[in-house]
C-alpha positions in Angstrom: 136.5 93.9 140.7 138.5 92.3 144.0 137.8 89.1 144.6 137.8 87.4 147.7 138.3 84.1 149.1 136.5 82.3 152.0 136.0 78.6 153.3 132.1 76.9 153.6 131.9 76.4 157.6 129.7 73.9 159.5 125.9 74.4 158.5 126.4 76.2 155.3 128.1 79.2 156.9 129.7 81.4 154.9 132.0 84.3 156.7 132.2 87.8 154.7 135.5 89.1 154.8 136.2 92.1 156.4 137.3 94.3 153.5 134.2 93.1 151.8 131.7 93.6 155.1 133.2 97.2 155.4 133.1 97.8 151.2 129.2 96.8 151.5 129.2 99.0 154.6 127.7 95.5 156.2 127.6 95.2 160.2 126.9 92.2 162.2 123.3 91.7 162.4 122.3 93.3 159.0 120.4 91.5 156.5 121.8 90.4 153.3 120.1 89.1 150.2 121.7 86.3 148.0 120.4 85.7 144.3 121.4 82.8 142.4 121.9 83.3 138.7 123.5 81.5 135.9 125.5 79.3 138.4 126.7 82.4 140.2 125.7 83.6 143.9 125.3 87.5 144.2 125.3 89.1 147.2 123.9 92.4 147.9 121.9 94.6 150.8 118.4 95.7 150.8 119.3 99.4 149.9 121.8 97.8 147.1 118.3 95.9 145.8 115.7 99.0 146.1 118.3 100.9 144.3 118.4 98.5 141.5 114.6 98.1 141.4 114.2 102.1 141.1 116.8 101.8 137.7 114.6 99.4 136.6 111.2 101.3 137.2 113.1 104.3 136.0 113.7 102.5 132.3 110.4 101.3 131.9 108.7 104.2 133.0 108.6 107.1 130.9 109.6 110.5 131.8 107.3 112.9 133.9 104.7 110.2 134.7 104.0 109.3 138.3 102.9 105.8 139.2 101.7 106.3 142.2 99.0 108.9 140.3 98.7 106.3 137.5 97.8 104.1 140.2 95.0 106.8 142.2 93.3 107.4 138.9 92.8 103.4 138.0 91.7 102.8 141.6 89.3 106.1 141.6 87.8 104.5 137.9 87.1 100.7 139.5 85.2 102.6 142.7 82.8 104.5 140.5 82.4 101.5 138.1 81.8 99.3 141.3 79.3 101.9 143.2 77.6 102.1 139.7 77.0 98.6 139.4 75.6 98.6 143.8 73.5 101.4 142.7 72.3 99.7 139.5 71.5 96.6 141.8 70.0 98.4 144.8 67.4 99.8 141.6 66.9 96.3 140.3 66.3 94.7 143.5 64.2 98.3 144.6 61.7 97.2 141.7 61.5 93.8 142.5 60.2 94.7 145.8 57.4 97.0 144.6 56.5 94.7 142.2 56.2 92.1 145.0 54.4 95.2 147.0 51.9 95.9 144.6 48.3 94.2 145.4 46.5 92.1 142.9 43.0 93.4 142.0 40.5 90.6 140.4 38.6 91.4 137.3 35.4 91.9 138.0 32.7 89.6 136.0 29.6 90.2 134.7 
């Protein structure tokens, strides 16, 4: 691993050496990410961050499992539950309304 030297410029700016910019495929105006980890600063591109996240997910998720399908199934179950709760609420509301609407009859005394 090659080491590059640079100096801290006014305002905390750091110039990324040209060889390192070329190695990372960086151009002026590109966004880079920085992370502080164990007193070390890591500089990487958005594409590298995405690849790293994908690799982590691949290690965790079993082969052949689709997280999209899992999420969709979970959401469908939530929707079914919400619809059942809404239907039960409407049924209770209609029942309460029916009780109030029933005319009361007086008992004949006799």
